[in-house]
C-alpha positions in Angstrom: -200.4 -152.7 28.8 -197.9 -156.1 27.9 -195.5 -155.2 25.1 -198.0 -155.9 21.9 -200.5 -152.9 23.2 -198.2 -150.8 23.2 -196.8 -151.0 19.9 -199.5 -151.2 18.4 -200.5 -148.2 20.1 -197.3 -146.8 18.9 -197.9 -147.7 15.7 -200.9 -146.0 15.3 -199.7 -142.6 16.9 -197.0 -142.9 14.2 -199.1 -143.3 11.4 -201.7 -140.0 13.6 -198.4 -137.7 13.3 -197.2 -138.2 9.3 -201.3 -138.0 8.7 -201.2 -134.6 10.1 -197.5 -134.0 8.7 -199.4 -134.1 5.6 -202.1 -132.5 6.0 -200.0 -129.0 7.2 -198.0 -129.1 4.1 -201.5 -129.6 2.1 -203.0 -126.3 3.9 -199.3 -124.3 3.3 -199.4 -125.5 -0.2 -199.7 -122.8 -2.7 -203.1 -121.7 -4.6 -202.1 -123.3 -8.1 -203.4 -121.4 -11.6 -204.8 -118.1 -12.0 -205.7 -115.9 -9.1 -205.8 -112.4 -7.5 -204.3 -113.7 -3.9 -200.8 -113.2 -4.7 -199.3 -111.7 -1.6 -200.5 -110.5 2.0 -203.9 -108.4 2.2 -203.7 -105.4 4.5 -206.6 -104.7 6.5 -207.7 -101.5 7.7 -209.5 -101.8 11.3 -210.9 -98.9 12.0 -214.5 -97.4 10.8 -213.1 -94.4 8.5 -214.5 -95.8 5.7 -218.2 -96.7 5.8 -217.4 -99.9 6.9 -215.9 -101.8 10.5 -212.6 -102.7 7.8 -211.3 -102.3 4.8 -208.4 -102.3 2.3 -206.3 -100.1 0.2 -205.7 -100.0 -3.8 -203.9 -97.1 -4.9 -205.4 -95.4 -2.0 -208.9 -95.6 -2.3 -210.4 -97.8 0.0 -212.3 -100.6 -0.2 -215.4 -102.0 2.4 -214.3 -105.4 3.1 -218.5 -106.6 3.5 -217.7 -110.2 4.9 -218.3 -110.1 9.3 -215.3 -112.0 10.6 -211.4 -113.4 9.3 -211.0 -117.1 9.9 -207.4 -118.1 10.2 -204.6 -119.0 12.4 -202.9 -115.8 14.4 -199.2 -116.2 13.6 -197.7 -112.6 15.0 -199.0 -109.9 16.7 -196.2 -107.3 16.8 -196.3 -103.1 16.8 -195.3 -101.4 15.2 -194.4 -97.4 14.5 -195.6 -96.1 11.2 -196.0 -93.1 10.0 -199.8 -91.5 9.1 -200.8 -87.9 8.0 -197.8 -86.7 8.5 -197.4 -88.0 12.5 -195.5 -90.8 13.7 -197.9 -93.4 15.2 -198.0 -97.2 16.7 -199.8 -99.3 15.2 -200.9 -103.2 16.0 -200.0 -105.4 13.6 -202.3 -108.6 13.5 -201.3 -111.4 11.5 -203.8 -114.4 9.7 -203.0 -117.9 8.1 -205.7 -118.1 6.2 -206.2 -118.9 2.6 -203.6 -115.9 2.3 -201.8 -113.4 5.0 -203.7 -111.4 6.0 -202.1 -108.6 8.1 -205.1 -106.6 9.8 -203.7 -102.6 11.2 -205.0 -100.7 14.6 -204.2 -98.0 16.5 -202.0 -99.9 19.2 -204.3 -98.3 21.7 -208.0 -98.3 20.2 -210.7 -100.5 21.4 -210.1 -103.0 18.4 -206.1 -103.3 20.2 -207.2 -104.1 23.2 -210.2 -106.3 22.1 -207.5 -108.4 20.9 -205.0 -107.8 23.2 -206.8 -108.9 26.5 -208.5 -112.4 24.4 -205.4 -113.9 23.8 -203.3 -112.8 26.3 -206.2 -115.0 28.4 -205.1 -118.3 25.8 -203.1 -120.6 26.2 -200.6 -121.9 23.0 -201.7 -125.1 23.0 -205.7 -123.3 22.1 -204.0 -120.6 19.6 -203.5 -124.2 17.6 -205.8 -124.1 16.7 -208.2 -121.2 13.8 -209.2 -118.3 15.7 -211.8 -115.8 14.2 -211.8 -111.9 14.8 -215.2 -109.7 14.5 -215.2 -106.4 14.3 -217.7 -104.9 16.3 -219.1 -101.4 16.5 -219.9 -99.5 19.7 -223.1 -98.8 20.4 -222.9 -95.1 22.5 -220.1 -94.1 19.4 -219.7 -94.0 15.8 -216.5 -94.3 15.8 -215.5 -97.3 18.1 -214.9 -100.6 17.0 -214.4 -103.6 19.1 -213.2 -107.3 18.4 -214.3 -110.1 19.4 -212.2 -113.6 19.2 -213.5 -116.8 19.1 -211.1 -120.1 19.5 -213.3 -122.5 17.5 -216.8 -121.4 18.8 -215.7 -120.5 21.9 -216.6 -116.9 22.3 -213.2 -115.0 24.4 -214.9 -113.3 27.0 -212.0 -111.2 28.3 -212.9 -107.6 29.4 -211.2 -104.4 30.8 -210.8 -101.0 31.9 -208.9 -97.7 32.5 -207.0 -99.4 35.1 -205.4 -102.3 33.3 -201.7 -102.6 33.0 -201.4 -102.5 29.2 -198.2 -103.5 28.8 -198.3 -106.8 31.3 -201.1 -108.0 28.8 -199.4 -107.3 25.6 -195.8 -109.1 26.6 -198.0 -112.1 27.6 -200.6 -111.9 24.7 -197.3 -111.6 22.3 -195.3 -114.4 24.5 -198.2 -116.7 24.6 -198.6 -116.0 20.5 -195.2 -116.6 20.3 -194.8 -119.9 22.0 -198.1 -121.1 20.2 -196.1 -121.0 17.0 -192.9 -122.7 17.7 -194.9 -125.5 18.6 -193.9 -128.2 16.9 -196.1 -131.4 15.9 
């Protein structure tokens, strides 16, 4: 390339970078006017209330009829909390979409394992794109809930079994998520 071509290429890349910054700023703007979407929405991922996932409003379960959630994976974390008088560990998955969604699942459920196994196989660059989480019921047990993970239109295939080292899988999934969110434009 000659110096003129280099200069033109650099100018085009700088224009692209500026447009990308404008797009990100537009995506991150809050909704204006009247709406009911203030704050985050907590979604419980289990089959306890007649659906695959649900929200709670004044301790009353409200089924979510949509079959998938698409957004940017912002955080995976484990949290100790109390449920029904017992101390338990939960996996919290934060997805940024039209608003923040926090999905909660037992740390050792098939839903959590499905998500962790899939995310652990991805690169930070893949997580720079939106992902889709799709709760999927187990076929042989009415209580089992899995989660399919999609990156763009590709299903992430990640298997696991009783020998899977969940501590290592979890560390990898957490590290990939953190690295994706630290990437600069």
